[in-house]
C-alpha positions in Angstrom: -32.8 -57.8 29.0 -35.9 -59.8 29.9 -38.4 -61.2 27.4 -41.1 -61.6 30.1 -41.8 -57.8 30.3 -45.3 -56.6 29.3 -45.9 -53.2 27.9 -49.0 -51.2 29.0 -49.1 -49.3 25.7 -47.2 -49.1 22.4 -44.2 -46.8 22.5 -44.8 -43.3 20.9 -42.1 -42.4 18.3 -43.3 -38.8 17.8 -42.1 -37.9 21.3 -38.5 -37.2 22.3 -37.2 -39.1 24.1 -39.0 -42.4 23.3 -41.1 -43.5 26.3 -43.0 -46.6 27.4 -44.6 -48.0 30.5 -44.2 -51.6 32.0 -47.2 -53.4 33.6 -45.3 -56.0 35.7 -42.2 -55.4 37.8 -38.7 -56.5 37.0 -37.8 -60.1 37.4 -34.2 -59.8 38.7 -33.7 -63.5 39.0 -34.1 -64.0 35.3 -31.7 -61.1 34.6 -29.1 -62.7 36.8 -29.6 -66.1 35.2 -29.1 -64.6 31.7 -26.2 -62.4 32.6 -23.5 -65.0 32.1 -24.8 -66.0 28.7 -25.4 -62.5 27.5 -22.0 -61.1 28.5 -20.4 -61.6 25.1 -23.4 -60.6 23.1 -22.4 -57.7 20.8 -25.5 -55.6 21.2 -25.3 -55.8 25.0 -21.6 -54.9 25.0 -22.4 -51.8 22.8 -25.3 -50.7 25.0 -23.7 -51.5 28.3 -19.9 -50.9 28.6 -18.4 -53.0 31.2 -15.8 -52.0 33.8 -12.4 -53.5 33.1 -12.0 -55.0 36.6 -15.2 -57.1 36.2 -13.9 -59.2 33.3 -13.5 -62.8 34.4 -11.3 -65.3 32.8 -13.2 -67.6 30.5 -12.2 -71.1 29.7 -11.9 -70.4 25.9 -9.7 -67.3 26.2 -7.3 -65.3 28.4 -8.2 -62.2 30.3 -6.1 -60.0 28.0 -7.8 -61.3 24.9 -11.2 -60.7 26.4 -10.2 -57.2 27.5 -9.0 -56.3 24.0 -12.2 -57.7 22.5 -14.3 -55.6 25.0 -12.3 -52.4 24.2 -13.0 -52.9 20.5 -16.8 -53.3 21.0 -17.1 -50.5 23.6 -18.8 -47.2 22.2 -16.5 -44.2 21.8 -18.7 -42.0 24.0 -18.4 -44.3 27.1 -16.0 -43.6 29.9 -13.3 -46.2 29.6 -12.3 -45.9 33.3 -15.6 -45.6 35.3 -18.5 -47.0 33.3 -20.0 -50.2 34.7 -23.0 -52.4 34.2 -25.7 -52.8 36.8 -28.4 -55.4 36.1 -30.6 -54.0 38.8 -31.8 -50.8 37.0 -32.2 -49.4 33.4 -30.8 -45.9 34.2 -28.2 -45.0 31.6 -29.1 -47.8 29.2 -29.0 -46.9 25.5 -31.7 -48.1 23.1 -30.3 -48.8 19.6 -32.3 -48.7 16.4 -31.4 -51.8 14.3 -32.0 -51.6 10.6 -30.8 -53.9 7.7 -27.4 -53.1 6.4 -28.6 -52.4 2.9 -30.8 -49.6 4.3 -27.9 -48.0 6.2 -27.3 -44.7 4.3 -24.6 -43.4 6.6 -21.3 -42.4 5.1 -18.3 -44.5 5.9 -16.8 -41.8 8.1 -20.0 -41.7 10.1 -20.0 -45.5 10.5 -16.4 -45.3 11.8 -17.4 -42.6 14.2 -20.4 -44.5 15.5 -18.3 -47.7 15.8 -15.8 -45.9 18.1 -12.9 -46.2 15.7 -12.1 -42.5 15.6 -9.9 -41.7 18.7 -10.0 -38.6 20.8 -6.6 -36.9 21.0 -6.3 -34.5 24.0 -3.8 -32.0 22.6 -4.2 -29.5 25.4 -3.9 -32.0 28.3 -1.3 -31.0 30.8 -0.6 -27.7 29.0 -1.3 -24.5 30.9 -2.7 -22.6 27.9 -5.2 -19.7 28.0 -6.9 -17.5 25.5 -8.8 -14.3 25.9 -12.1 -13.3 24.2 -14.5 -10.6 25.3 -11.9 -9.7 28.0 -12.3 -13.2 29.5 -9.4 -15.7 29.8 -10.3 -19.3 29.5 -8.3 -22.5 30.0 -8.0 -24.5 26.7 -7.7 -27.8 28.6 -11.1 -27.2 30.2 -12.7 -26.3 26.9 -11.2 -29.4 25.3 -12.7 -31.6 28.0 -16.1 -30.0 27.5 -16.0 -30.7 23.8 -15.3 -34.4 24.2 -17.6 -36.7 22.2 -21.1 -37.2 23.8 -23.4 -40.2 23.3 -26.4 -37.9 23.3 -28.1 -36.6 20.1 -26.6 -33.4 18.6 -29.7 -31.4 19.4 -29.3 -32.2 23.1 -25.6 -31.7 23.3 -24.7 -28.9 25.8 -21.3 -28.3 24.3 -19.9 -28.2 20.8 -19.0 -31.6 19.3 -16.5 -32.3 16.5 -19.1 -34.3 14.8 -21.1 -31.1 14.1 -18.1 -29.6 12.2 -16.9 -32.6 10.3 -18.9 -31.7 7.2 -18.0 -28.0 7.5 -14.3 -28.6 6.7 -13.7 -26.7 3.4 -13.8 -28.9 0.4 -10.7 -27.4 -1.1 -8.7 -28.2 2.0 -9.9 -31.8 1.9 -8.8 -32.2 -1.8 -5.5 -30.6 -1.1 -4.8 -32.9 1.8 -5.8 -35.9 -0.4 -3.3 -34.7 -3.0 -0.5 -34.5 -0.5 -1.5 -37.8 1.1 -1.3 -39.6 -2.3 2.1 -37.8 -3.0 3.4 -39.3 0.3 2.7 -42.8 -1.0 5.8 -44.8 -1.9 7.8 -43.5 -3.7 7.4 -40.1 -2.2 7.2 -37.1 -4.5 5.6 -33.7 -5.1 3.4 -34.9 -8.1 1.0 -37.8 -8.8 2.0 -40.3 -11.5 -0.2 -42.7 -13.3 0.6 -45.6 -10.8 -0.5 -43.6 -7.8 -3.5 -42.3 -9.7 -4.6 -45.9 -10.6 -4.0 -47.0 -7.0 -6.2 -44.1 -5.7 -9.0 -44.9 -8.2 -9.0 -48.6 -7.2 -9.0 -47.7 -3.5 -11.8 -45.1 -3.9 -13.7 -47.2 -6.5 -14.1 -44.3 -8.9 -16.6 -44.8 -11.7 -17.6 -48.2 -10.3 -21.1 -47.7 -11.7 -19.9 -47.3 -15.3 -18.7 -49.7 -18.0 -15.1 -49.5 -19.0 -14.3 -47.6 -15.8 -10.6 -48.2 -16.1 -10.6 -46.8 -19.7 -12.5 -43.7 -18.6 -10.1 -43.2 -15.6 -7.1 -43.6 -17.9 -8.5 -41.1 -20.4 -9.2 -38.6 -17.7 -5.6 -38.9 -16.5 -4.4 -38.4 -20.1 -6.6 -35.3 -20.5 -5.5 -33.6 -17.3 -1.9 -34.7 -16.8 1.2 -32.8 -17.9 4.1 -35.1 -18.8 2.2 -38.0 -17.2 2.1 -36.1 -13.9 -0.6 -34.4 -11.9 0.0 -31.2 -9.9 -2.4 -29.8 -7.3 -4.4 -27.7 -9.8 -4.7 -30.6 -12.3 -5.7 -32.9 -9.4 -8.6 -30.5 -8.7 -9.7 -30.5 -12.3 -9.5 -34.3 -12.7 -11.6 -34.8 -9.6 -14.2 -32.5 -11.1 -14.2 -34.5 -14.3 -14.5 -37.9 -12.4 -17.3 -36.5 -10.2 -19.3 -35.3 -13.2 -19.0 -38.7 -14.9 -19.8 -40.6 -11.7 -22.9 -38.5 -10.9 -24.1 -37.0 -14.2 -27.6 -36.3 -12.7 -26.1 -33.7 -10.3 -24.5 -30.4 -10.9 -20.7 -30.1 -11.1 -20.4 -28.8 -7.6 -22.8 -31.2 -6.0 -21.2 -34.2 -7.8 -17.8 -33.2 -6.5 -19.1 -32.9 -3.0 -20.8 -36.3 -3.1 -17.7 -37.9 -4.5 -15.4 -36.4 -1.9 -17.6 -37.3 1.1 -18.2 -40.8 -0.1 -14.7 -41.8 -0.9 -11.9 -39.2 -0.4 -12.6 -38.7 3.3 -11.9 -42.4 4.0 -8.2 -41.9 3.3 -6.4 -42.2 6.6 -4.4 -39.0 6.4 -7.4 -37.0 5.0 -9.7 -38.5 7.7 -7.3 -37.7 10.5 -6.8 -34.1 9.2 -10.6 -33.6 8.9 -11.3 -34.8 12.5 -8.5 -32.6 13.7 -9.9 -29.6 11.9 -13.5 -30.4 13.1 -12.2 -30.6 16.7 -10.3 -27.3 16.3 -13.5 -25.6 14.9 -15.6 -27.0 17.7 -13.1 -25.8 20.4 -12.9 -22.4 18.7 -16.7 -21.9 18.8 -16.9 -23.3 22.4 -14.3 -20.8 23.5 -16.3 -17.9 22.2 -19.6 -19.3 23.7 -18.0 -19.8 27.2 -16.3 -16.4 27.1 -19.6 -14.8 26.0 -21.6 -16.5 28.8 -19.0 -15.4 31.4 -19.1 -11.8 30.0 -23.0 -11.8 30.2 -22.9 -13.0 33.8 -20.3 -10.4 34.6 -22.5 -7.7 33.0 -25.5 -8.8 35.1 -23.4 -8.7 38.3 -22.0 -5.3 37.3 -25.6 -3.9 36.8 -26.6 -5.1 40.2 -23.5 -3.7 41.9 -24.0 -0.4 40.0 -27.5 0.0 41.5 -26.1 -0.6 45.0 -23.2 1.8 44.2 -25.5 4.6 43.1 -27.6 4.2 46.2 -24.5 4.5 48.4 -23.1 7.3 46.2 -26.2 9.5 46.7 -25.8 9.2 50.4 -22.1 10.0 50.1 -22.7 13.0 47.9 -25.0 14.5 50.5 -22.3 14.2 53.1 -19.7 15.5 50.8 -21.8 18.5 49.9 -21.7 19.9 53.4 -18.1 19.0 53.8 -17.1 20.9 50.6 -19.0 24.0 51.8 -16.7 24.1 54.9 -13.5 23.4 53.0 -14.4 25.8 50.2 -14.2 28.7 52.5 -10.7 27.8 53.6 -9.8 27.0 50.0 -10.8 30.4 48.6 -8.5 32.3 50.9 -5.5 30.1 49.9 -6.5 30.4 46.2 -6.5 34.2 46.4 -3.0 34.1 47.8 -1.8 31.7 45.2 -3.4 33.9 42.4 -1.3 36.9 43.5 1.8 34.8 43.5 0.9 33.2 40.1 0.4 36.6 38.6 4.0 37.6 39.5 5.3 34.2 38.3 3.4 34.5 35.0 5.0 37.9 34.4 8.4 36.5 35.0 7.7 33.4 32.9 6.4 35.5 30.0 9.6 37.5 29.9 11.8 34.4 30.1 9.8 32.7 27.4 10.3 35.7 25.1 14.0 35.6 25.7 14.2 31.8 25.2 12.1 32.0 21.9 14.5 34.7 20.5 17.5 32.6 21.5 16.0 29.3 20.0 15.1 31.1 16.8 18.7 32.4 16.5 20.2 28.9 17.4 18.1 26.8 15.1 18.5 29.2 12.2 22.3 28.9 12.4 22.0 25.2 12.9 19.7 24.8 9.8 22.1 26.9 7.7 25.1 24.7 8.8 23.1 21.6 8.0 22.3 22.8 4.5 25.9 23.5 3.9 27.0 20.1 5.1 24.3 18.4 3.1 25.3 20.2 -0.1 29.0 19.3 0.5 28.2 15.6 1.3 26.1 15.5 -1.9 29.0 16.8 -3.9 31.4 14.3 -2.4 29.0 11.5 -3.0 28.6 12.5 -6.7 32.3 12.8 -7.1 32.9 9.3 -5.6 30.2 7.9 -7.9 31.8 9.5 -11.0 35.2 8.1 -10.0 33.7 4.6 -9.6 31.9 4.7 -12.9 35.1 6.0 -14.6 37.2 3.2 -13.1 34.6 0.6 -14.2 34.6 2.0 -17.7 38.4 2.0 -17.8 38.5 -1.6 -16.7 36.0 -2.6 -19.4 37.9 -0.7 -22.0 41.3 -2.0 -20.9 41.1 -4.9 -23.3 40.0 -2.7 -26.3 42.9 -2.2 -28.7 41.0 -1.1 -31.8 37.7 0.4 -32.7 36.5 1.9 -36.0 33.5 2.2 -38.2 33.7 0.5 -41.6 31.5 0.2 -44.6 31.3 -2.9 -46.8 29.1 -2.4 -49.8 26.1 -0.5 -48.5 26.3 -1.9 -44.9 27.9 0.2 -42.1 29.3 -1.7 -39.2 31.3 -0.9 -36.0 34.4 -3.1 -35.6 36.2 -3.5 -32.3 39.2 -5.7 -31.5 39.9 -6.9 -27.9 43.2 -8.4 -26.7 42.9 -11.2 -24.1 46.0 -12.6 -22.3 44.7 -15.6 -20.5 46.2 -19.1 -21.0 47.2 -18.1 -24.5 47.1 -14.7 -26.2 44.0 -14.3 -28.4 42.2 -11.5 -30.2 38.4 -11.1 -30.4 37.1 -9.2 -33.5 33.5 -8.1 -33.2 31.4 -6.5 -36.0 28.2 -4.8 -34.9 25.6 -4.0 -37.6 23.3 -1.1 -36.4 20.7 -1.8 -39.2 20.0 -5.3 -37.9 21.4 -4.9 -34.3 23.5 -8.0 -34.7 27.0 -8.7 -33.6 29.4 -11.1 -35.3 32.4 -12.3 -33.3 35.6 -13.9 -34.6 38.3 -15.3 -32.2 41.8 -15.3 -33.7 44.8 -17.1 -32.2 48.2 -15.4 -32.0 49.6 -17.3 -35.0 46.5 -16.4 -37.1 46.9 -12.7 -36.2 50.6 -12.8 -36.9 50.2 -14.5 -40.2 47.4 -12.1 -41.4 49.3 -9.0 -40.4 52.7 -10.1 -41.8 51.1 -11.0 -45.1 49.1 -7.7 -45.2 52.1 -5.5 -44.2 54.6 -7.4 -46.4 56.9 -7.7 -43.4 60.3 -9.2 -44.1 60.7 -10.5 -40.5 58.7 -11.4 -37.5 56.5 -8.6 -36.2 56.5 -7.6 -32.5 53.3 -7.0 -30.5 53.9 -3.3 -30.5 53.9 -3.3 -34.3 50.9 -5.6 -34.5 48.9 -3.5 -32.0 49.3 -0.3 -34.1 46.1 1.2 -35.5 47.3 0.7 -39.1 48.2 -2.9 -38.6 44.9 -3.8 -36.9 43.1 -1.9 -39.7 44.4 -4.7 -42.0 42.4 -7.3 -40.1 39.1 -5.4 -40.8 39.9 -5.6 -44.5 39.5 -9.4 -44.3 35.8 -9.0 -43.4 33.4 -10.2 -46.1 29.7 -9.7 -46.3 27.0 -12.0 -47.7 23.3 -11.3 -48.0 21.2 -14.2 -46.8 17.5 -13.7 -47.2 18.0 -10.0 -47.2 20.1 -10.0 -44.0 23.8 -9.1 -44.1 26.1 -11.8 -42.7 29.7 -11.0 -41.9 32.5 -13.5 -42.6 36.3 -13.4 -41.8 38.7 -14.7 -44.4 41.6 -16.4 -42.7 43.5 -17.0 -46.0 45.4 -14.5 -48.0 43.5 -12.0 -50.0 42.9 -13.6 -53.4 40.3 -11.8 -55.5 37.6 -13.7 -57.2 36.8 -13.1 -60.8 38.9 -12.3 -63.9 41.6 -9.7 -64.2 40.2 -7.2 -66.8 42.7 -4.4 -66.6 46.1 -3.5 -65.2 47.1 0.1 -65.5 49.7 2.5 -64.0 48.3 5.6 -62.2 50.0 8.6 -60.7 48.4 10.4 -57.7 49.7 12.6 -55.0 53.2 12.4 -56.5 53.3 8.6 -56.2 53.1 5.8 -58.8 50.5 3.1 -58.2 49.7 -0.1 -60.1 45.9 -0.5 -60.5 44.4 -4.0 -61.1 40.7 -4.5 -61.8 38.9 -7.8 -61.2 35.4 -8.6 -62.4 33.1 -11.3 -61.1 29.4 -11.9 -61.6 28.8 -10.2 -58.2 31.2 -7.3 -58.0 34.2 -5.4 -59.4 37.3 -5.2 -57.2 40.0 -2.5 -57.4 43.5 -3.3 -56.1 46.5 -0.9 -56.1 50.1 -1.6 -55.3 52.7 1.1 -54.5 56.2 -0.2 -55.5 58.1 2.3 -53.3 56.4 1.3 -50.0 54.9 -2.0 -51.1 51.5 -0.7 -49.9 48.4 -2.6 -51.1 45.0 -0.9 -51.2 41.7 -2.5 -52.1 38.1 -1.5 -52.8 35.2 -3.1 -54.5 31.7 -2.2 -55.8 28.8 -4.6 -56.3 27.1 -5.0 -59.7 23.8 -3.6 -58.5 25.5 -0.6 -57.0 27.5 -0.2 -60.2 24.3 -0.3 -62.2 22.7 2.3 -60.1 25.8 4.5 -60.3 25.9 4.2 -64.1 22.2 5.2 -64.4 22.7 8.2 -62.2 25.7 9.3 -64.1 24.0 8.8 -67.4 21.1 11.0 -66.3 23.5 13.8 -65.5 25.6 13.7 -68.7 24.3 11.6 -71.7 26.8 12.8 -74.4 29.9 11.3 -72.9 28.5 7.7 -72.8 28.4 6.7 -76.5 29.8 8.2 -79.7 27.7 10.4 -81.9 27.6 7.7 -84.6 26.1 5.1 -82.3 22.5 4.6 -83.6 21.3 2.8 -80.5 22.4 5.6 -78.1 19.2 7.5 -78.6 17.1 4.5 -77.9 18.8 3.3 -74.7 16.4 3.4 -71.8 18.7 1.7 -69.3 22.4 2.6 -70.2 23.8 0.4 -67.3 22.5 -2.8 -69.0 24.2 -1.8 -72.2 27.5 -0.8 -70.7 27.7 -3.9 -68.5 27.6 -6.1 -71.5 30.8 -8.0 -72.4 31.3 -6.2 -75.7 31.3 -2.8 -74.0 33.7 -3.8 -71.3 36.5 -1.5 -72.6 34.2 1.5 -72.3 33.2 0.4 -68.8 36.9 0.1 -67.8 37.7 3.5 -69.2 34.7 5.0 -67.3 35.7 3.4 -64.0 39.4 4.3 -64.3 38.5 8.0 -64.6 36.5 7.7 -61.3 39.1 5.9 -59.2 40.5 8.3 -56.5 43.7 7.7 -54.6 44.3 10.2 -51.8 46.4 10.7 -48.7 44.3 10.6 -45.5 46.0 13.0 -43.1 44.1 11.5 -40.1 45.3 8.0 -40.9 48.7 9.1 -42.2 48.5 6.8 -45.3 46.9 6.5 -48.7 43.4 5.2 -49.3 41.6 3.9 -52.4 38.1 5.3 -53.1 35.6 5.5 -55.9 34.2 8.9 -56.9 30.7 8.2 -55.5 32.2 7.2 -52.2 34.2 10.4 -52.0 31.1 12.3 -52.8 29.1 10.5 -50.1 31.8 11.0 -47.6 31.8 14.8 -48.3 28.0 14.8 -48.0 28.2 12.9 -44.7 30.7 15.4 -43.3 28.4 18.3 -44.2 25.4 16.6 -42.7 27.4 15.8 -39.5 28.5 19.3 -39.2 24.9 20.6 -39.6 23.6 18.1 -37.1 26.3 19.0 -34.5 25.3 22.7 -34.9 21.6 21.9 -34.5 22.2 19.7 -31.4 24.3 22.4 -29.8 21.5 24.9 -30.3 18.9 22.4 -29.1 20.9 21.5 -26.0 21.3 25.2 -25.1 17.5 25.7 -25.4 16.8 22.6 -23.3 19.3 23.7 -20.6 17.7 27.2 -20.6 14.2 25.7 -20.3 15.4 23.4 -17.5 16.9 26.3 -15.7 13.5 28.2 -15.9 11.8 25.1 -14.4 14.4 24.4 -11.7 15.2 27.9 -10.5 13.0 30.7 -9.1 13.4 34.2 -8.0 12.8 35.0 -4.3 12.9 38.2 -2.3 15.1 38.5 0.8 13.7 41.0 3.3 16.9 41.3 5.3 19.0 42.4 2.3 16.1 44.0 0.5 17.1 42.4 -2.8 16.3 39.4 -4.9 18.1 36.0 -4.8 17.8 32.8 -6.8 16.7 29.4 -5.4 16.9 25.9 -6.8 13.5 24.3 -6.3 15.0 20.8 -6.2 18.1 21.1 -4.0 17.0 24.3 -2.2 20.3 25.8 -3.1 20.3 29.6 -3.0 22.7 32.1 -4.6 22.8 35.8 -5.2 24.1 35.6 -8.8 21.8 34.8 -11.7 22.3 31.3 -13.3 24.7 31.6 -16.2 22.6 29.4 -18.5 19.9 32.2 -18.6 22.3 34.5 -20.5 20.9 37.9 -20.9 17.4 36.8 -19.8 16.2 36.8 -16.2 13.6 34.9 -14.2 10.2 36.5 -13.6 9.7 38.3 -10.3 8.1 36.1 -7.6 4.3 36.1 -7.2 2.9 37.6 -4.0 1.3 34.4 -2.7 1.8 32.0 0.2 3.1 28.5 -0.4 3.6 25.5 1.8 7.1 24.0 2.0 8.9 21.4 4.1 12.1 21.4 6.2 13.9 18.6 8.0 14.5 19.2 11.7 18.3 18.4 12.1 17.9 17.2 15.7 14.8 14.9 15.4 15.0 14.2 11.7 11.2 14.9 11.4 9.7 16.9 8.5 8.2 20.2 9.5 5.8 22.2 7.4 6.0 26.0 7.2 4.6 28.6 4.9 6.5 31.2 2.9 5.8 34.1 0.6 8.7 34.5 -1.8 7.2 37.7 -3.2 7.5 39.6 0.1 10.2 37.4 1.8 7.8 36.5 4.7 7.6 33.1 6.4 5.4 31.7 9.1 4.6 28.4 10.8 0.8 29.3 10.6 -1.4 28.7 7.6 -3.6 31.4 6.1 -6.6 29.8 7.8 -4.9 29.6 11.2 -3.7 33.2 10.9 -7.2 34.4 9.9 -8.6 32.5 12.9 -6.2 34.3 15.2 -7.0 37.7 13.7 -10.8 37.0 13.9 -10.4 35.9 17.5 -8.6 39.1 18.4 -11.1 41.2 16.6 -14.0 39.5 18.3 -12.3 39.9 21.6 -11.7 43.7 20.9 -15.3 44.1 19.7 -16.7 42.5 22.8 -14.5 44.6 25.0 -15.7 47.7 23.2 -19.3 46.7 23.9 -19.1 45.3 27.4 -16.1 47.2 28.7 -13.3 45.8 30.8 -13.9 42.1 30.4 -10.9 40.7 32.4 -12.0 39.3 35.7 -10.0 37.8 38.5 -11.0 34.9 40.5 -12.1 37.0 43.5 -14.6 38.9 41.4 -16.0 35.6 40.1 -16.3 34.1 43.6 -18.0 37.2 45.0 -20.5 37.4 42.1 -21.4 33.7 42.3 -21.6 34.0 46.1 -23.9 37.0 45.9 -26.2 35.4 43.2 -26.5 32.2 45.2 -27.1 34.1 48.3 -29.9 36.0 46.6 -31.7 32.8 45.8 -31.3 31.3 49.2 -32.4 34.4 51.0 -35.5 34.8 48.9 -36.4 31.1 49.6 -35.9 31.7 53.3 -37.8 35.1 53.6 -39.7 36.0 50.4 -41.5 39.0 52.0 -38.4 41.0 52.8 -38.0 43.9 50.3 -34.2 43.5 49.9 -34.7 39.8 49.0 -37.5 40.6 46.6 -35.5 43.2 44.7 -32.4 41.0 44.3 -34.4 38.0 43.2 -36.4 40.0 40.7 -33.2 41.3 39.2 -31.8 37.7 39.2 -34.8 36.4 37.2 -34.8 39.4 34.9 -31.1 39.7 34.0 -29.4 36.3 34.8 -32.2 33.8 34.2 -34.0 35.8 31.5 -37.3 34.6 32.9 -39.5 37.6 32.3 -42.7 35.8 33.3 -41.3 34.9 36.7 -39.9 38.3 37.2 -43.2 40.2 36.5 -45.0 39.4 39.8 -41.9 39.8 41.8 -41.3 43.3 40.4 -45.0 44.2 41.1 -44.6 43.0 44.7 -41.5 45.2 45.1 -43.2 48.3 43.6 -46.2 47.7 45.9 -43.9 47.7 49.0 -41.7 50.6 47.9 -43.1 52.5 44.9 -40.6 55.4 45.2 -37.4 53.6 45.6 -35.0 54.7 42.7 -33.3 51.3 42.2 -36.7 49.5 41.9 -38.0 52.2 39.6 -35.1 52.1 37.2 -35.0 48.2 37.2 -38.7 47.9 36.7 -38.6 50.6 33.9 -36.0 48.7 32.0 -38.0 45.5 32.5 -41.1 47.1 31.0 -39.2 48.3 27.9 -37.5 44.9 27.5 -40.6 42.8 28.0 -42.8 44.9 25.6 -45.9 44.4 27.6 -49.2 45.4 26.0 -50.3 48.0 25.6 -46.8 49.1 24.6 -47.6 52.9 24.6 -48.7 52.7 28.2 -45.7 50.6 29.2 -43.4 53.1 27.5 -45.0 56.1 29.3 -44.8 54.2 32.7 -41.1 53.4 32.1 -40.4 57.1 31.3 -42.2 58.2 34.4 -40.3 55.8 36.6 -37.0 57.0 35.1 -37.9 60.6 35.9 -38.9 59.9 39.5 -35.7 57.9 40.0 -33.5 60.7 38.6 -35.2 63.1 41.1 -34.7 60.7 44.0 -31.1 59.6 43.0 -29.5 62.1 40.5 -26.0 60.5 40.8 -27.3 56.9 40.3 -25.2 55.7 43.2 -27.8 53.3 44.5 -28.1 51.7 41.0 -24.4 51.2 40.3 -24.0 48.0 42.2 -27.1 46.5 40.7 -25.9 47.4 37.1 -22.5 45.7 37.7 -23.7 42.6 39.5 -26.7 41.8 37.4 -26.8 43.7 34.0 -23.1 43.6 33.2 -22.5 40.2 34.8 -25.2 38.7 32.6 -23.3 39.9 29.4 -20.0 38.8 30.7 -21.3 35.3 31.4 -23.0 34.9 28.0 -22.1 37.6 25.5 -24.3 35.9 22.8 -27.5 36.1 24.8 -29.8 38.6 22.9 -31.9 39.4 26.0 -28.8 40.1 28.1 -27.5 42.4 25.4 -31.0 44.1 25.2 -31.0 44.8 29.0 -27.5 46.2 28.8 -28.4 48.4 25.8 -31.5 49.8 27.6 -29.2 50.5 30.6 -26.8 52.6 28.5 -29.7 54.3 26.7 -32.0 55.2 29.6 -29.6 55.4 32.5 -26.2 56.5 31.2 -27.4 58.4 28.1 -24.7 56.7 25.9 -26.7 56.4 22.7 -23.8 55.3 20.4 -22.8 52.5 22.7 -26.4 51.5 23.1 -26.8 51.4 19.3 -23.9 49.0 19.0 -25.4 46.8 21.7 -28.7 46.8 19.9 -27.0 45.7 16.7 -25.2 42.9 18.5 -28.5 41.7 20.0 -30.1 41.7 16.5 -27.1 39.8 15.1 -27.4 37.2 17.8 -31.2 36.7 17.2 -32.3 38.3 13.9 -35.8 36.8 14.1 -36.7 38.5 17.4 -38.5 41.6 16.2 
């Protein structure tokens, strides 16, 4: 603020922060003199935000205008309420680096941020919101205040700033927001048209560094638009294209990034969204950091408190130890009393449990059987209802069907159906379905058209009623008006609404007699077909049939190949040289022979199914006969095949099971779980194979809980179990091991009193030896304890020697020390074995009944095996006891084998 300052040395830019020293003191008078003139200087207002209350009214402007001007020039990081300017010190002053505008490489969004244009929106203010991370709840309003914009450099910022995350907003999200922002331009829509695209390009100055930029932008829109519109995907692709053209020296991804950050982010909606996302990302990271710091501090406090707690706990344990000794004595007496009561209660509970299990088994079995019966009955009712609904639906669909038949026109077979609709006016719909091409041809006829066709066909003298017109014979006349035309090899059906008038020339009229009736036969010939029409004078019945010329030619050739002598006379010289007789007979000069040949092959017969006469040609009658034979053969084959399939399905869906209660076989449906005593009828004389003796896993639904329960069954033996083979094997193995250990050790069951006495005796032996190690009784007990319980042979050796030194002839010491010598295998082994035998003999002489050794064998040798039956040394001691003391060599051998099995490497 003063130009009279003198620097002692040049400022050093390599240090952070920048520092300098002043030679002379501050001249405050000059500062006060320049304060009035420098108040409205832009740089000073940016560096030193003023407090609003200090603004004075100037002659050239009102206080409100000056306050608004000051607010626009104030930096965004300053406190708008409490910041003030003090001309008496430099603390808090900001030093700005001024550079030429052309050297300013900052993006526009960074310029707006540095100029304080970007506002700070406190979205959590006044809202009592909390979040929990690392088991720490934190107030979001406090976190938001900590993340407010700071005027310090990013490296020195204590808390997370939204400026750090602005460039971390996903590029795809920025482009999507730009697309939606442009769509919201007037007029609003969901796609971008060419007008909005041109407006966006002008606003973002796309391709401003290229010539013909407008042409390139328009061509890019044409390439990527669909119906002159851009959706979100095409908007992404067109931005990639524009970025590649605007920055060809960069890769496609880098070019798009540079284009977006230099232009797209300046859109108001996009910029607002990005600052909002950056703020959310900063707050999210700040939450995690604050919660982690609190959790670390809590862990440190916990560690400190744990150390104090352990120190106090050790003191409390010492007090509790002596207290428990006193209360334990009182507790043992009460426990023994409760044990006796519990033993009686367990016996009663066991009996009650057995009765309850039997009753539950009986109850649930009956309930399961009732559930199965209800389930089968409900399934039957549901299937019956479904069949009734399907039948009703089919009856409704077939209600309008009044006629259905299969007809044949030329070589094309079609299914014809006639439906009657009584809506506004009565109409008929005639449909012809061609299976060969899977096409349906529909013809809608009005009531007048139907009446006219049927009255003409039936030669009715008066008006026909609907009952007469809906008869099968009457509706059959409508199908005779169907015509067929071949268009590009595809049959097309047409309906002739006029009277039947045959095309072509009348070539023959002749009277025929068939089935006792007189018929008048008329033959018409056209270039395409030959039509046969008959008229019965007595009933005025008209019959019609026709044959196409190609079919007639094929029929002639086939008939000629069967019988050649009946075609031409014997004097005809060309008969022997005819290669295709149909071409010769179809000539105009041979028409009488053709007529004679055709008349002989016209068949008029009475159809008993239809109850009327029908006109056929000989080849049609033959084909009909062949079709009937083929149909009959096919029906027989389908019947045989269906029986085989049903039998095969029965084999796959049914199985044979054995019922243990009835001692006979039954049959079970593997799909529905239905069971019956009778064999399925579809099997006939065959029978299902006997069930295999194997266990299978099946499921059953619990009727009370609805849960699926898994059980195991053997249909070969009729057995069932809730246990798997592995679980059953584990139970058997456990019982066997328990039985085996009982055989080795003896009665293994101990009550709590025995355990308490044994532990009390063993602990007393240790304490007494520590108190008086020179007393013989304490020495013997402690030696047996180290030998049998602790299996510490090295520690037991000197104690045994001390006991033998004090009392060499005592039978208990002799027997125990002899077993110890055999178990420890001291060198030389022969000497140790002889010493042990001598000790055993002396002990037998002194104590033949072994009464003095009985308590020691139970308390130490047997107790060691009971505590750890897998300890090879405990088994070895117990085996030597049975071999040397009790002379039970077989039992000793089993104990030896168990010890070797526990430790095979100990030789």
